[in-house]
KOLROZA-141678 format. One record per residue (C-alpha): x, y, z. Coordinates in steps of 0.25 Angstrom, whole numbers, plus 2048, in hexadecimal, padded with zeros to 3 digits. Last residue first. Layout:
N
XYZ/...
// end
This chain:
322
DF680554D/E05806551/E10804546/E187F7548/E277FB54B/E337FD540/E40801546/E4A80653C/E5980753A/E5C81152F/E6B81252B/E7581C526/E76821518/E6E82750D/E64822511/E6581951D/E6780A51B/E5C801521/E5B7FA52E/E517F3536/E487F1543/E3B7EB542/E2E7EB548/E247E2550/E2A7E655D/E317D855E/E387DB551/E3C7E8556/E437E2562/E4A7D755A/E4F7E3550/E537EC55C/E5B7DF561/E637DD554/E657EC553/E6B7ED561/E747E055F/E807E3558/E887E5565/E8D7F4564/E977FD565/E99807559/EA6807552/EA37F954C/E98800544/EA180A53E/EAB7FF53B/EA27F6533/EA27E8538/E937E953A/E8E7E4547/E857D8549/E837D4557/E747CF554/E707D1545/E687DD542/E727E5539/E757D7532/E6E7DA525/E747E8524/E837E5526/E867E3518/E7F7F0513/E897F851E/E7F7FF527/E7F80E528/E8A81752E/E80821533/E7682A52D/E6B825536/E5C822535/E5481C540/E4781653C/E3A815543/E3180C539/E2380C53C/E1B7FF539/E0D7FC533/E0980852B/E1680A524/E1C81452F/E2A81A52E/E32821538/E3F82A539/E4A82C544/E5783453F/E66832541/E6F83C53B/E7E83C53A/E8984653F/E8F83C547/E9082E541/E83825541/E85818545/E84818555/E78822554/E7181A54A/E7380E552/E6E81455F/E61819558/E5F80B553/E61806560/E58810568/E4D80D55E/E4D7FE562/E4D801570/E4180B56E/E39800567/E3D7F7573/E3680157E/E2C806574/E257F8572/E1E7FA564/E127FF55D/E1680B554/E10819554/E1482454A/E14831552/E2283554F/E22833541/E1D84153D/E26847548/E3284153F/E3A838548/E4783E54D/E54843546/E6184154C/E6E848548/E7A84254D/E86849554/E8983C55C/E86842569/E7A84A563/E7483D55F/E7683756D/E6E843574/E6083E56E/E6383056F/E5A82D57B/E50837577/E4E83056A/E4D822570/E4382757B/E3A82F571/E3A824565/E2E81D569/E2582956E/E27830561/E25823559/E18822560/E14816568/E0A80A568/E0D800572/E157F3574/E1A7EE581/E267E457F/E2A7DC58B/E377D6585/E397C7588/E367C157A/E427B757B/E497BD56F/E467CB573/E4A7C9581/E587C357C/E5A7CF572/E587D957E/E627D2587/E6C7D157B/E6A7E0579/E6B7E5587/E777DB58A/E7E7E157E/E7B7EF583/E807EC591/E8D7E758A/E8E7F4582/E8D7FC58F/E977F3596/EA07F658B/E9F80558C/EA180459C/EAE7FD59A/EB3806590/EB0812599/EB780A5A4/EC280959C/EC3817599/EC181C5A8/ECD8135AB/ED581A5A2/ED08285A8/ED38225B5/EC981F5BF/EC98235CE/EC381A5D8/EB88105D9/EAD81B5D7/EB58215CC/EA88235C3/EAE81A5B8/EB080F5C2/EA18105C6/E9C80E5B8/EA58025B6/E9F7FC5C3/E917FF5BE/E937FA5AF/E9A7ED5B4/E8F7EA5BE/E847EC5B2/E8C7E35A9/E8C7D85B4/E7D7D95B6/E7A7DA5A8/E827CD5A4/E787C35AC/E6B7CA5A5/E717C9597/E757BB59A/E687B759F/E607BD594/E6B7B658A/E677A9591/E5B7A8589/E637A357C/E5B79F572/E547AC56E/E637B156C/E667A5562/E597A855A/E5E7B6559/E6B7B2553/E647A754A/E5B7B2544/E667BB541/E6E7AF53B/E617AC532/E617BB52E/E707B9529/E6D7AD521/E767A1528/E8379C526/E86792531/E94791537/E94786541/E9E78554D/EAA77E553/EA877555F/EA0768561/E94770564/E95779558/E9578855A/E8D791551/E9179B547/E867A253F/E8C7A8532/E847B252B/E7D7B451D/E7B7C0515/E847BC50A/E907B8513/E917B6523/E927C052E/E947B953B/E8A7B3545/E8F7AC552/E8B7A055B/E8679F569/E9279956E/E9B7A4568/EA579D55D/EB279C564/EBC7A9561/EC57A7556/ED47A1558/ED279654F/ECC79E543/EC079953C/EB77A3544/EBD7AF53D/EBC7A9530/EAC7A8531/EAA7B752D/EB37B5521/EA87AB51B/EAB7A950C/EB97A250F/EB1798518/EAA79350B/E9A79450C/E9178C513/E88786508/E8F778508/E8D777517/E9A77651F/EA276C526/EAE76B530/EB577A52E/EBF77C538/EBD785544/EC477C54E/EB8778555/EB1774548/EAB77C53D/E9D779537/E9878152A/E8A784527/E8178851D/E7278A522/E6678451B/E5F780528/E60771525/E6E773522/E7177952F/E6976D536/E7276252E/E7F76A531/E7C76A540/E7B75B541/E8A75B546/E9675753F/
// end
C-alpha cells in the first residue's frame, strides 16, 4: 500500500483504496459502507469508463462529496470530503494547471475553422444543400457554439486563477452599469413571452466601485439564467438594495427555482442538477462558478436565495462607491 493513507489520515479525510480491477483494497474506519454510496457504484463496474486523469467529483452523502483520484499503480482513491473542501480542491487543481491556457488557445483555432466552414456549407457556397443536410449542419453549428462557450468559461476561469485579468476599477452608477446588459436582453424577453421589470428609478443612481466590464459579464450570466429557467408567461425583475457598505443587484424570477438539495452545489464547477427541467437547457455548469470567482476578485459576492413565493433570486454584491 502506498503512503497516501497516512497523509489522508493526517488531513482527517476518510478514504477507500481500489485497485486497477476496481476491487476494494482497504478503507479508513470512518469511510461509509459502499452500499451507502450509490454514486460510487457506477465506477465499480468493470465496463465503466476510466477515472479521468484529473480526477472526478461526484455527489456524496450528508453534505459531503466523493473525490476520485487515480493511483499511480492503477486503480483509484475514493476520498470523502466536506462539500466546501471539494470545491476548494477543484479550484486548486485549476490553479495548478497552467497548460489550460495553452489548451484553450490551441482549441480555439480548429473550433473557429469548423464554425466558419459550417457556415459556408449552410449558405450553399459549396453546392446545393438538402433540407436534411441543413438540419445536420444546424446541429453542428449549435454544438460548435456550445464548445466555444466552454472554451470561454475555462479560459476565463484559468485567467482568474492566475491573476491575469486586467481589472480597471472605477465608480459607476447602477444605471450605467446595467445599460448594456439590459439592451442586449431587451428583445429576448418578448421572444419567450416573459415580462421584464427594470431597476426602479430611485435605485438607478446608486453608485458602486467595480470593473464595469466584468461586473456586466456577471450580470449577463444572471439574466441568462433567469431567461433560461423561467417558463413563458413569467416575470423577471431587477432590484437593488444598499446597506452602506455594498450594493446588492438582484435578478428575481418566477421560474422553476432550485431544489433544496441542489442549493449547496449551485456554484460548484460542472455541477448541473439532475432535475429534468434543468437538463432540458444546454449548459456546462460552469457559468455560476466563474461568476462567483469574478465577483470575489471584484471585492463582492454572487449568491442565491429562494424567490418569494416562488422562483429564484441570484444577486451580485459590489462595494458601494465612496
